[in-house]
N, C-alpha and C positions, 0 to 999 in steps of 0.2 A: 120645167121651172120649177123650184120646190120653194114655197112661201112659209118662213117661220116668223114667229113672234112669242113674246112671253105668255106662259100660260098660268091659271091658277092652278092650285093642288086640287080643286074641286072640280076643274072642267073635265068634260068627257073628251079626253085626248088620248086615243089608242096608240100604242107603241109603234105600230105601223107606220104612223104619221110623223115620229120623231125623226131629226135629221139625221141621228147616228144610226138610225134603223134603214134609212134611204141611203146613207153611205154604204152600210153593211149590204145592203142589196147590190149596189154597184161592184163591191169587192168581190162578191160571190158569182157574180154573172160569170158563166164560162165563155164569153164571147172571145175569138181570136184576136191575137194582136197583129195588126196589119203591118205588112213590112217595111212601110216608111217610116212608123212609130218605133219599131225594132231597130232600125238603122239609128233613128235619133237616139235612142237609149244607149246604143254603144258609143255614140260620140260624146255623150256626157260623161261616161265612164272615162273615157280618153281625157275629157276636159278636166273632171276632177283630178285625175293623176298628174296632170300638168301642173295646177295649182299647188297641190300637195309636194310635188318635186321642189317648186319654188320656195314653198314656206317651211320645209322641213326642220332647218337648224333655228328656226325663230323662236323667242323664248316661250310664248304661249303653247306652240306647238310641241316644244320640247317638254313643258310642265306636262301637257296632257299625255305625252307619250311615255314619260317616266311613271305616270300615275297607272298606266295601262301596263307597263312592263312589271308592275308590282303584283299583278294578278295572273301569272302564268298557269295554264292547265295543259293538261295532256291531250285534250280534244276541245278545240275552241274556235278563234277568229284570228285572222292575222292582223297584225299593227303594220301601217304604212312604213316601209323603210327598212324594217327588219324581220329578220327569220323568226320562227317559233310560232307558238299558238297562246292565246291568251284570252281570258273571260270576254264573252261575247260584249257585253254592254260597256266595257272598258276599250274594247278594241273599237266600236262603234264612236265612243267618245273620243278617242284620240285622232280617229281618221276623220271625225267631223270637224274638230278643231284646226286639222292639217287644211281641209278642203276651204273652211270659211275664213282662216287668219288673212288673207291678202285681199278678199273682197274682190275676186276675180273670175268666178265661176258664174253659173247661168242665173237668169232673172225672169221673174215674169210680174209686170206692173198692172193693175187695175184699180178696183175699188182701195186695195191695200197693196203692200209689198210683198216679194218672196224671193227665195232663191232655191227654187225646186230640187236643185241639185243636192241639197242638204238631206233629200231623201236616201241617197244612194249609199252613205256609209253605214247606217243602221240595217239596211236591207241586206247589203252585201255581206255584213257580219253575221247576221242570221243564218243567211244561206250557207256561209263556210262551216257554221257551229253544226247544222242539221244536215250536211251534204245534200243541199238543193241542187237540183238540175239548173242548167242555163236557161232553158226555156222558162222555167218557172220563175226566176229572178227577172226575166224580161217582163212577164206578165205581172209581176208584184209592182216593179218600178212604173210601168205603165199605168196601173191604179193609183200609186201614190202621186207621182204628177197630176193625175186626173183630179184626184181629192183636192189636194192643195192649191191648184190653180183654179179650179172651180169655187172654192171657199174664198179665194182672194179676189174673185169676179164679184162675188155677192155680197161679202161682209168685209166694211172697214174697220180695222182694229185701231189704226192709227188716230181716228178722229176722237176716240175715247182714251188715247194714249196707253194701249196695250200693245205689247212687243208683237211683231208677226209672226212669231215661232209659235204663237198660239193655233195657228193654223198647220204647222208642222207635225205637232203631235199626232192628231187625228189622221193625217195622211200617211205616216209612217206605219200606225196601228191598222190601217186599211190595207196599205200595200203589204206588209208583212202578212196579214190575213189572207190576200189573195195568194201570195208566194207559197204559203203554208196549206193551202186549201183547207181553211178554218171554215166552221159553220158560221152562219149570220149571227147567231146569237153571241158567240164568243167575239166575234169582230165589234158587234153593237158595243159590249161591256168593255172591250179594250179602247175603243173610240172614245166613249165617254171618260173613262179612266185618264187617258192621255190628254185630253183637253183639259179636264180639271185640274191636272197637275202641272200643265205648261202654261197657263195664263201669268203672265207678269207684267209690270209698267214698262213703258218706253224710255225710261230714265238710261236704259244701257245704250241709247242712241242720242242722247241730248247732253249739251254741255262739254265738259271734258270727258270725251268717251274713252273707256278703257278696254282692255283686252278682253272683257265679258263678252264684248259685242263678236267676238270669235268663239267663244264656249257656250253662248246663248242656244243656237241650232244643235250642237252637239249634245248638249244637255236634254233638249226636246227628245231627240232622236233615242238617246239612253232611257229615258223616262217611258217612250212609247215601248220600248222593248221589254222592259219590266211590267207594263202595263199587260201587253198581249200574254207574257208568261203567267201572270196571274189569273186572267180571264181563261186562259187554256185550262188552270187547275180548279175553273168553276168559281172564280170570284167576280162579284158583280161591281157596278159604278154607280155614281150618284145620276139619277134619271128623273126627269129628261134633262139631260145637261145643259143643253143651249137653250130651252124653251122653258125651264121650271122656274116656278115663283121665286126662288131663290137662286137661279141659274144665270147662264153667263149672259143673255141678252138682258134681263132685268137689272144686273146691278153691275156689269161691267161694259155693256155696250148701249144700245139705244134706249132702254128701259121698256116700260109695259106698253107705250104707245107705238113702238117702232117695228115695222114690217120689214124683213130683208127677204131677197129673192135670189136663191142660190141654185145655177144651171147645173145639172146633173146628166149624165147619158141615160137615154132609155134602155130598157132591156134590149140586149141584142146589138145595141150601138157601140162600135168600136171606140175604145178610150184614146183620144188623138190629142189630148191637151197638150202633151209634150211639145207638140209642133209649134203651139201659140207662143212658147218661151223662146229665150234668146240669150245667147252668152256674151262674154265681155272681150274685147280686144285688149282694153285697158284695165288695168289694175286700179280701180277707183269707183265709187258708187255709181250704179247704173245710170242714173239721171245726168251723171258729167260723161257720160261716154259719147253723146253727140256733140256737146260742147267742146271736148277734147278735138274731135274731128274740125269743128267748126273753126276752133283757135289756129288750128295748124293751116287751115285754109286762109284765114284773116291775115296771118302774119304778113304774108307777102304783099298784100293791099296796102296794109298800115306801114310797113317799112321801119322807120326809126320809133321805136317804141318811148322812148325819151319824150316824144311830142304828144304822147297820150295825155288828155286832161282827164276824161272819164269814160269809163265803159259801163253801160247798163244793159243787162240781160234780162229780156222780156220773156216770161216762162211761164210755167202751170204753178198752180196754188202747191202742189206737193213739192216742187223742186224749190221753189222760193221759198218755204216754210220749213223745210228739211236740211238742205244743203245750202241755202242762200241766205241773205241778209234778213229775211223774214222770220227766221229763227230767232234771231234777237241774242245769239251766242256770241260774246265776245271772244271767247276761245278760237272762234273760225277765222280770227285775224291774228292769233298770236304764234310766232314763230318757234316758241317753246311747247306748242300743243302737241299731243300725242300722234302718232302716225294714223290710229282711228279718226281722230279729229279732223286731221287735215284731209283725210279720204272723203270726210262729209263737208268739206269747204268748198263749194264751187268757186268762189272770188280767189282762192289760191291756187285751185287745179287749173283754171283759166289762165291765170297769170303765169303759171309755169309752162302750160302747153303753147301760150302765145311766145314766149321768150326761147323755148327748146325747140318746137317745132316736133316733140314727140312726148311719149310719156313712158316710163319705166317703173316696175314695181318696187324696186328699191332705191335707184338714184333720185327718182323724182320727191322721194319723201325724205331724203337723207336730212339730218340737221343743219349741215352746212348749205344745202340747197335752199331749205326754208329761211335761213338767215341772211341769204344775200340780200344787201343793201338796195339793189335795184329790183330785185324782186318783191320786197316788203314794200318798197314805194307804189309799184305798179298794182299790187295785191290791194292797197288801200283805196285804189281808185275805181275798183270794182264793186258794182252793187247789183242786186236782182229786184225785180218786180212783178208781181203776178199780171199776167195778161188773161184776161178771160177766155180769149179764144184759144190759147195754148192749154188752158185747164179743160176747156170742153174737148179738145183734141186727145188730150191724157185719157180721158174716161170714155171716148167714143168705144163704140163695139165694133166699128167698122174697121178693120185690120189696116185698111189702106189710109184711113185717116187718122188712125191712132198714132200719137206723137210724144216723144220724151225730149225733145230738143229745147231749142230757144232762137231767139232773135237778138243780135248784139248790135247795140248803137253805140259806136266808138267815135266821141267827139275830141278832135285833136285841138292843140293850144291855139291852132290858127283858126278855129272856129268850124273847120271843115268836119262834115258827119259822115262816118262810112258805116254802113249797114249790111249784114248778110245775117242769114239763118239758116238752119239745118234740123230737119224733123227728126230723124233717126241716125243712129250710128252708123258708120260705114258698114260694120260687122253684121247689123241687123239682116234679118231675112230680106227687108225692101230696101237695103242701104246700097253704097255704092259698091262695096264689095263683101257681099255675104258670106258667112261662115258655111262650108261645106266639110266634107270628111278630109280634105286635103289640108284645109286651115286648122282642123282641131288636131291632126297630127303634127302639123309644123308648131303649132302651139305647145304640144307636148314635148318635142324633141329641142326646141328652143328652151323651154323652161328645164328642162330636164339635162341639159348640156352641163357638163361638169358635175353633176349630181348623180347620174344613173349612166353605168357603164352601157356603151352603145348596144352591144350584144342583149343586156336585160332589157333596153327600150324596145328592141325588135320582138323579142320574146313577148312581152307584155301586150305589145300591139297585135301580134298573130294571136295571141290568148282572146283579146276582144273580138277580133275577126270571126272567130270560130265560137263565140259564146253561146248561140244556139244548140251547138252541137256538144257541149260541154257535160259530162255525166256528174251524178251526184258524186261529191268528193273531190270534184276538180276545180272548184272555184278558188281554191286556195292559190292558183295559178294568177288571179287577179291582183294580188299583191305585188307592189313594184319594190324590190330590195334596192337600197341606195348604197352607193360605194361606202364601206366603213370609215374611210378617212374624211369623207364629208360630215358624218355623223360626230365625228372626235371634235369637230369645230363648234358643236353645239353648246350654248352656254351652260356653264354648272350652276345647277339651281338647288335651293336649299331643300333638306329634307322635309318631309310632311308627316302626316300620319301613315299614308301608304310608303312604304320603303323598298 
């Protein structure tokens, strides 16, 4: 358990005690990746491909892809859906947006939020650029997941309105360092640069949420790649980046009186944090996953939804204040709000899940769906409140107790009250239908249907299965090529600087 706090420039604070140095030590530890972790890495590569297929012709993904395609190179990385090779950081950028656009891939929640699958696009892009072996990609991803999840366990960014991708920049830098077998000093400098350049306010997830929510993690990955490149060339970073007198803790987080405790693996301890994370069955903010399943269960007990007077969801502080009515965002009740905003509106999500008994990544957000009169009426009957017990369970370190759900109190016009609760989503490792390889493959084949030819789907899945055996230069096979007729349906975007 690494304790860190702000330090004065005059303090005797050796570099070996800097958090960036501790992270570099984890990244350079040659400990083997255990089979369970390696299997989950493969599952998450499949998961990312699934959601990328589903989002491939959405406008933000199309914009990012067009930007990447403006940077072709003879030797580089692959862009999801298309043949050819492109500049590494731009390929990572385009693929990162495709992964993130639908809010549909893996998550880890603790002191802060994260989508650790955001580490995969930048590491894969670098691996393709430099002809990395499959085993080294797996090692790098195990480190990247470990560092991001450990930072999320120890440092709350949301409390100070800093976007959670500030934990992603350092994790990508550390993961790339492991994958490329860089020395500890190079990784130390890259981690510091990546953190320095990827801190931003949380306005990207507040009020009327724009498409930047999808771009933000891709930007962090792109910046981290550039930071590693500079560090490899001998360039340094601001230091100590977290603990410095004018550093992140002192001015962006808890200030000079705050101490944070970040868990990190000891030397020789396997990096298993990826096993603490979980993916999504539904395309919506993770804290709405269990409520969607709860709504599907409740609708049979309620029966006629016209008889509902009010619905109160008792839940955690984070859920109430981020996607619930504790946010104070009127946009969360606006049928004309962006998809990104509705994705962060628990009242909307719960209303639609109650009415439909299902959730779909496109139909559930369609403008005509949000404007249905009966939906709007039910939507405005739903509110959230913080329950201290749900907040405690949200932050529990006991995986059996840790919960991201809610208790619903449905009051009918007759005065009858119907209650039910669900702690974790059905797809959670402790849920009713935990995701394993079969579920990841099914998610991929369902989302890739009519987007990726069946033979290409099977080729990709076989490549993932044999990832540990892939030699240098073979990781380009991790790219999924989309049926060109599908890409022809992508929206036409305006020209920018990059053509």
